[in-house]
C-alpha positions as CSV (number, residue, x, y, z in Angstrom):
1,M,71.0,70.4,31.5
2,T,72.9,68.9,28.5
3,A,75.6,68.0,30.8
4,F,73.3,66.1,33.1
5,A,75.9,63.7,34.3
6,E,77.7,66.7,36.0
7,V,74.4,67.9,37.3
8,L,73.9,64.7,39.0
9,D,77.4,64.4,40.4
10,N,78.0,68.0,41.3
11,I,74.7,69.3,42.3
12,I,72.0,66.7,43.0
13,F,74.1,64.0,44.7
14,H,77.1,66.1,45.7
15,G,77.7,65.9,49.4
16,R,74.3,64.3,50.1
17,E,72.9,61.0,50.8
18,G,69.7,59.7,52.5
19,Q,67.3,62.4,53.7
20,A,69.9,65.0,52.9
21,L,68.9,64.6,49.2
22,Y,65.5,66.1,49.8
23,N,64.0,69.5,50.8
24,R,65.1,70.9,47.4
25,I,63.3,72.1,44.3
26,F,65.1,72.1,40.9
27,V,63.8,74.2,38.1
28,V,65.2,73.0,34.8
29,S,65.6,74.6,31.5
30,A,65.4,72.7,28.2
31,Y,68.4,70.8,26.8
32,A,70.7,72.9,24.5
33,N,69.3,73.9,21.1
34,V,65.8,72.4,21.9
35,T,64.0,75.8,22.2
36,N,65.9,77.0,19.1
37,W,64.4,74.1,17.1
38,L,60.8,74.9,18.6
39,L,60.9,78.7,18.2
40,E,64.0,80.2,16.4
41,N,67.8,80.2,17.2
42,K,68.4,82.7,19.7
43,K,71.8,83.9,18.4
44,T,71.4,83.4,14.5
45,G,67.5,84.0,14.2
46,A,67.4,80.7,12.2
47,P,63.7,79.8,12.1
48,G,62.2,76.9,14.1
49,V,58.6,75.3,14.0
50,Y,57.2,78.7,15.2
51,H,58.3,80.4,11.9
52,R,56.2,78.1,9.9
53,I,53.2,78.8,11.9
54,T,53.7,82.6,11.6
55,E,54.1,82.2,7.8
56,H,50.9,80.0,7.6
57,Q,53.0,77.1,6.4
58,E,52.6,73.4,7.1
59,F,54.2,72.8,10.6
60,R,53.3,69.2,11.4
61,V,56.4,67.7,9.7
62,A,58.7,70.1,11.4
63,L,57.3,69.4,14.6
64,Q,57.5,65.7,14.4
65,E,61.1,66.1,13.2
66,V,61.8,67.9,16.5
67,A,60.1,64.9,18.2
68,A,62.6,62.6,16.5
69,K,65.5,64.8,17.5
70,L,64.4,64.7,21.2
71,Q,64.1,61.0,21.1
72,E,67.6,60.9,19.7
73,L,68.8,63.1,22.5
74,N,67.2,60.7,24.9
75,K,69.6,58.1,24.0
76,A,72.6,60.1,25.6
77,Y,70.9,59.9,28.9
78,E,70.1,56.2,28.9
79,P,73.6,55.4,30.5
80,L,72.5,57.6,33.4
81,G,69.5,55.6,34.0
82,L,66.8,56.9,31.7
83,D,64.1,54.5,30.7
84,L,64.2,55.1,27.0
85,A,61.0,53.6,25.9
86,V,59.1,55.5,28.7
87,A,60.9,58.7,27.8
88,D,60.3,58.3,24.2
89,A,56.7,57.6,24.7
90,F,56.2,60.7,27.0
91,I,57.7,63.2,24.6
92,Q,55.9,61.8,21.6
93,Q,52.5,62.0,23.4
94,R,53.3,65.5,24.5
95,I,54.1,66.7,21.0
96,N,51.1,65.0,19.6
97,Q,49.0,66.9,22.1
98,A,50.6,70.0,21.3
99,Q,50.2,69.3,17.5
100,T,46.4,68.9,18.1
101,T,46.2,72.2,19.9
102,L,48.3,74.0,17.3
103,E,46.1,72.7,14.4
104,S,43.1,74.3,16.2
105,L,45.0,77.5,16.6
106,T,46.1,77.6,13.0
107,N,42.6,76.9,11.8
108,V,41.2,79.8,14.0
109,L,44.1,82.1,12.6
110,A,43.3,81.1,9.0
111,S,39.6,82.2,9.6
112,G,40.7,85.8,9.8
113,Y,38.1,86.5,12.6
114,V,40.6,86.9,15.5
115,N,43.7,88.9,16.5
116,S,46.5,87.1,15.1
117,T,49.0,88.4,17.8
118,N,47.3,86.7,20.5
119,I,46.9,83.4,18.5
120,L,50.6,83.4,17.6
121,Q,51.6,84.2,21.2
122,A,49.7,81.2,22.4
123,A,51.4,79.0,19.8
124,R,54.7,80.2,20.9
125,E,54.0,79.5,24.5
126,I,52.7,75.9,23.6
127,L,55.9,75.1,21.6
128,A,58.2,76.6,24.2
129,S,56.6,74.4,27.0
130,L,57.8,71.2,25.2
131,G,61.5,71.7,25.9
132,E,61.2,71.9,29.7
133,A,58.6,69.2,29.9
134,H,61.0,67.1,28.1
135,S,63.9,67.7,30.2
136,A,62.0,67.7,33.6
137,F,60.3,64.4,32.8
138,N,63.7,62.9,31.9
139,S,65.3,64.1,35.1
140,V,62.7,62.7,37.3
141,N,62.8,59.3,35.6
142,I,66.6,59.1,35.9
143,L,66.3,59.9,39.6
144,Q,63.7,57.5,40.3
145,N,65.5,54.8,38.5
146,R,68.5,55.6,40.8
147,G,66.3,55.1,43.9
148,V,65.6,58.7,44.7
149,N,62.0,59.7,45.4
150,A,61.6,62.5,42.7
151,T,58.4,64.3,42.1
152,L,57.7,65.9,38.6
153,I,56.1,69.3,38.9
154,D,54.8,70.0,35.4
155,L,53.9,73.7,35.3
156,S,53.0,73.6,31.7
157,G,49.3,72.9,32.3
158,F,48.9,70.5,29.4
159,D,46.6,68.2,31.5
160,D,44.3,70.8,32.6
161,A,42.0,73.7,31.4
162,Q,42.3,75.7,34.4
163,A,42.4,79.5,34.0
164,L,45.2,80.2,36.6
165,T,47.6,83.0,36.8
166,I,51.3,81.9,36.9
167,D,51.5,82.6,40.7
168,E,48.2,80.6,41.3
169,R,49.5,77.7,39.3
170,I,52.8,77.5,41.2
171,R,51.1,77.8,44.6
172,Q,48.6,75.1,43.7
173,A,51.4,72.8,42.4
174,F,53.5,72.9,45.5
175,A,50.5,73.2,48.1
176,D,50.6,69.5,49.1
177,I,54.2,68.6,48.7
178,D,56.1,67.0,51.6
179,F,59.5,68.4,50.7
180,A,61.2,66.5,53.5
181,R,60.5,63.3,51.6
182,T,61.1,64.2,47.9
183,V,63.3,66.1,45.4
184,C,61.0,68.2,43.2
185,I,61.9,68.8,39.4
186,A,59.8,71.8,38.1
187,T,59.4,72.8,34.6
188,G,61.1,76.2,33.7
189,Y,58.0,77.1,31.8
190,T,54.8,77.9,33.7
191,K,51.4,78.2,31.9
192,G,49.4,81.3,33.2
193,T,46.5,83.5,31.9
194,E,48.9,86.4,31.5
195,G,51.3,84.4,29.4
196,I,54.8,84.2,30.8
197,M,56.6,84.9,27.4
198,R,54.6,88.1,26.7
199,E,57.0,90.0,29.0
200,F,60.0,87.7,29.3
201,D,60.0,85.7,26.0
202,R,63.0,83.3,26.2
203,G,63.9,84.3,29.9
204,Y,60.8,82.5,31.3
205,S,62.8,79.9,33.3
206,E,64.3,82.5,35.6
207,V,60.8,83.9,36.2
208,T,59.5,80.5,37.2
209,F,62.5,80.1,39.4
210,S,61.9,83.4,41.1
211,K,58.2,82.9,41.6
212,I,58.7,79.4,43.0
213,A,61.2,80.9,45.5
214,V,58.7,83.5,46.7
215,A,55.9,80.8,47.0
216,V,58.0,78.5,49.1
217,R,60.4,80.9,50.8
218,P,63.6,78.7,50.7
219,Q,66.7,79.2,52.7
220,E,68.5,80.2,49.6
221,A,67.9,80.4,45.9
222,I,70.7,79.1,43.8
223,I,71.3,79.4,40.1
224,H,73.8,76.8,38.6
225,K,75.7,78.1,35.6
226,E,78.6,76.7,33.5
227,Y,80.8,79.4,34.7
228,H,81.4,81.7,37.7
229,L,80.0,85.2,38.2
230,S,83.4,86.8,37.7
231,S,85.2,90.0,38.2
232,A,85.8,90.2,34.4
233,D,85.2,88.0,31.4
234,P,87.9,85.2,31.5
235,N,87.6,84.9,27.8
236,L,88.9,88.4,27.5
237,V,91.3,88.8,30.4
238,G,92.3,85.3,30.8
239,V,91.2,82.8,33.6
240,D,94.3,83.8,35.8
241,H,93.4,87.5,35.7
242,C,89.9,87.4,37.2
243,H,88.1,85.8,40.1
244,P,84.6,85.0,41.3
245,I,83.0,88.1,42.8
246,G,82.1,86.1,46.0
247,F,79.6,88.7,47.5
248,T,77.5,91.4,46.1
249,N,73.9,92.9,46.2
250,Y,70.9,93.1,43.9
251,D,71.7,96.7,42.8
252,V,75.0,95.3,41.4
253,A,73.2,92.5,39.7
254,D,70.9,95.1,38.0
255,Q,73.8,96.9,36.8
256,L,75.3,93.8,35.2
257,A,72.0,92.9,33.6
258,D,71.7,96.4,32.1
259,V,74.9,95.7,29.9
260,G,73.9,92.1,29.1
261,M,75.9,90.4,31.8
262,E,73.0,88.7,33.6
263,A,73.3,86.9,36.7
264,I,69.5,86.9,36.6
265,H,67.1,88.9,34.7
266,P,66.1,92.1,36.6
267,K,62.4,91.3,36.6
268,A,63.0,87.9,38.0
269,S,65.3,89.2,40.6
270,K,63.0,91.9,42.0
271,P,60.7,89.4,43.8
272,L,63.6,87.8,45.4
273,E,65.1,91.2,46.4
274,I,61.8,92.5,47.7
275,N,61.2,89.4,49.8
276,A,64.9,89.3,51.0
277,I,65.6,85.8,49.5
278,D,69.3,85.5,49.1
279,L,70.6,84.4,45.6
280,R,73.7,82.3,45.1
281,I,75.4,81.9,41.6
282,K,77.4,78.7,41.4
283,N,79.7,77.1,38.8
284,T,78.3,73.5,38.2
285,F,81.8,72.3,37.3
286,E,83.3,73.4,40.6
287,P,80.9,72.0,43.2
288,E,83.2,72.8,46.2
289,H,83.3,76.6,45.4
290,P,80.7,78.6,47.2
291,G,80.3,80.8,44.3
292,T,78.8,84.4,44.6
293,L,76.1,85.3,47.2
294,I,73.7,88.1,46.2
295,T,71.8,89.7,49.0
296,R,69.7,92.8,49.4
297,D,71.8,94.7,51.8
298,F,75.4,93.7,51.1
299,V,77.9,96.5,50.9
300,S,81.6,95.6,50.5
301,P,83.5,96.7,53.7
302,D,86.4,97.7,51.3
303,K,86.2,100.1,48.6
304,H,86.9,98.2,45.4
305,V,85.5,97.4,42.0
306,E,83.8,94.2,42.0
307,V,83.3,93.8,38.2
308,I,84.8,95.2,35.1
309,T,82.4,94.5,32.1
310,G,80.5,96.0,29.3
311,T,79.3,95.4,25.8
312,D,80.5,96.2,22.2
313,K,76.8,95.7,20.9
314,V,75.7,99.2,21.1
315,V,75.5,102.4,19.1
316,M,75.8,106.1,20.3
317,I,73.1,108.5,19.0
318,D,73.9,112.2,19.3
319,I,71.0,114.7,18.9
320,H,72.4,118.2,18.4
321,D,70.0,121.1,18.2
322,P,70.8,125.0,19.0
323,L,67.2,125.3,20.2
324,M,68.0,122.9,23.2
325,V,69.8,125.3,25.5
326,G,67.5,126.5,28.3
327,A,64.4,125.0,26.8
328,A,62.2,123.4,29.5
329,G,60.8,119.9,28.5
330,F,63.2,119.5,25.5
331,D,64.4,116.2,26.9
332,L,60.7,115.1,27.5
333,H,59.8,115.5,23.9
334,L,63.1,113.6,22.8
335,M,62.2,110.7,25.2
336,Q,58.8,110.4,23.8
337,V,60.2,109.5,20.3
338,F,62.0,106.6,22.0
339,F,59.1,105.6,24.1
340,D,56.8,105.5,21.1
341,L,59.2,103.2,19.3
342,G,59.9,101.0,22.3
343,V,63.5,101.8,22.6
344,S,65.3,102.1,25.8
345,Y,68.9,103.6,26.5
346,I,71.7,102.3,28.6
347,F,73.6,105.6,29.0
348,K,72.8,109.2,28.6
349,A,74.9,112.4,28.6
350,T,74.0,116.0,27.9
351,S,75.5,119.4,27.2
352,A,74.0,122.9,26.3
353,N,73.1,121.9,22.6
354,S,73.2,118.1,22.5
355,I,72.1,114.9,24.0
356,S,74.0,111.7,23.6
357,L,72.2,108.3,24.2
358,L,73.7,104.8,24.1
359,I,71.2,102.1,22.8
360,W,71.6,98.4,21.8
361,Q,72.5,97.8,18.2
362,K,69.5,95.6,17.7
363,D,67.3,98.6,18.6
364,L,68.7,101.0,16.0
365,K,65.8,101.0,13.5
366,P,65.4,103.2,10.3
367,A,62.1,104.5,11.9
368,L,64.0,105.8,15.0
369,V,66.7,107.7,13.0
370,A,64.0,109.1,10.7
371,A,61.8,110.3,13.6
372,L,64.8,112.1,15.2
373,E,65.9,113.7,11.9
374,A,62.5,115.0,11.4
375,K,62.5,116.8,14.6
376,Y,66.1,117.9,15.4
377,E,68.8,119.7,13.3
378,N,71.5,117.1,13.4
379,I,71.6,113.5,14.3
380,T,74.8,111.5,14.5
381,V,74.9,107.7,14.9
382,E,78.3,105.9,15.7
383,D,79.2,102.3,16.5
384,A,80.4,102.2,20.0
385,A,81.3,100.1,23.0
386,L,80.5,100.5,26.7
387,V,82.9,99.4,29.6
388,C,81.8,99.6,33.2
389,L,83.4,99.6,36.6
390,I,80.7,98.1,38.9
391,G,80.5,97.4,42.6
392,S,78.7,97.9,45.9
393,N,81.3,100.3,47.3
394,I,83.3,102.0,44.7
395,D,83.2,105.6,46.0
396,E,86.9,105.9,46.2
397,P,88.8,109.1,45.7
398,G,90.9,109.0,42.6
399,L,89.1,105.9,41.0
400,L,87.8,107.9,38.1
401,A,91.3,109.3,37.4
402,R,93.1,105.9,37.7
403,A,90.5,104.3,35.3
404,A,90.7,107.2,32.8
405,G,94.6,107.0,33.1
406,A,94.6,103.4,32.5
407,L,92.7,103.8,29.2
408,A,94.9,106.7,28.2
409,E,98.0,104.6,28.7
410,A,96.5,102.0,26.4
411,G,96.0,104.6,23.7
412,I,92.1,104.4,24.1
413,N,90.1,107.8,23.7
414,I,87.2,108.1,25.9
415,R,84.3,109.4,23.9
416,S,82.0,110.0,26.9
417,A,81.9,109.0,30.4
418,G,79.5,109.3,33.5
419,F,78.0,107.9,36.7
420,A,75.0,108.3,39.0
421,L,75.2,109.8,42.4
422,R,75.2,106.4,44.1
423,K,78.4,105.5,42.3
424,V,77.8,101.7,41.8
425,N,78.6,101.9,38.1
426,I,81.1,104.1,36.3
427,Q,80.7,104.0,32.6
428,F,83.1,104.9,29.7
429,I,82.0,105.0,26.0
430,V,84.9,104.0,23.8
431,G,85.1,102.9,20.1
432,R,83.8,99.6,19.4
433,E,87.2,98.2,18.2
434,E,88.5,99.3,21.5
435,Y,86.2,97.2,23.7
436,K,88.6,94.3,24.6
437,P,91.7,96.5,24.9
438,S,89.7,98.7,27.4
439,I,88.4,95.7,29.4
440,I,92.0,94.4,29.6
441,A,93.5,97.8,30.5
442,L,91.0,98.5,33.3
443,N,91.2,95.0,34.6
444,K,95.0,95.2,34.8
445,A,94.9,98.6,36.7
446,L,91.9,98.0,38.9
447,G,91.0,94.4,39.0
């Protein structure tokens, strides 16, 4: 969204004029860094306005400082056709509305009579909605000033007190739209009684996107990114040694999301998959390229690896106990520890007396290690990396041997490995420092 000039040229206007501009809905996220200012920095954790509310600190000055930053951002879009006075007035009014509501919430919070979790969640939702309302309003204003009939679909619910679910609000918002006569710009945030951030937090724009698609049943749902969904990370293997995937299925998309390489959040993709809505991933900066089409039933006609990926932000926990062998339910009791602490695993391997689990580094909490050490004889925790061979049709004789051989030739020791019966994802656990060399070696041999 920050590169809106390219969005206009490469997406909205590309290859279209007259009535061909219409029959489309665009779901927009906030401009870069805006949600970080409002909530917290997604990567560094640096606090935003929300932090001040959680700490019972004065937040009004910080919120108005964000308003000033957003008005400063508006200046960059004036050359594209944005009416600066109108845009500045809109975001100032919206932030003032939010401030009034947040003041009421913080007063209730200070009373001590209510559940603080619910109040803080409501504050988080209100703050998050401001970013998408800002970018969506600007987008509509720019398009209208360029002669396009554009309609703002503001799903943030600031101007009503209706107790609607997310799905109800979306259906209501689009019920009377004549799509053939307008381009719709919808906010990535949707207000709903269930709270879109309770489950999805910062991934809510994709949820809105998915739910709108299910509501209106488009010919195709498209996510425009700043890069292709590629066979390997070009930053690791080089742009000349990878390529767009082209075609794949939702199962592969889930495998990618499980290791942090999200084409779309799995919980946002499920409604698309269930309703047989095709999803295309396109590179905004290569508008002529068809990108990658994700469908429910695609299986590659040729046996090959579609993606080589992984993550180095994981740790391996090995649980060793001589009482494990032959004990029915041992694994069940172990999983209960992880369930109680809200920790899921990415990879699991077992032997007679040990179970090894791979989890995200961020989920390694002292309470988890303490709980395991209290129940089992020996717990080992090691930094690790996960590398994966993923594809819709990779059940090829000798693939595992070729992959292991490529890693061995690169001097990389495989600490663990595994795959499920469906063989859509072959996984290797290696040392964290060996992540990049592993991706390069596998891509060279199999990519």
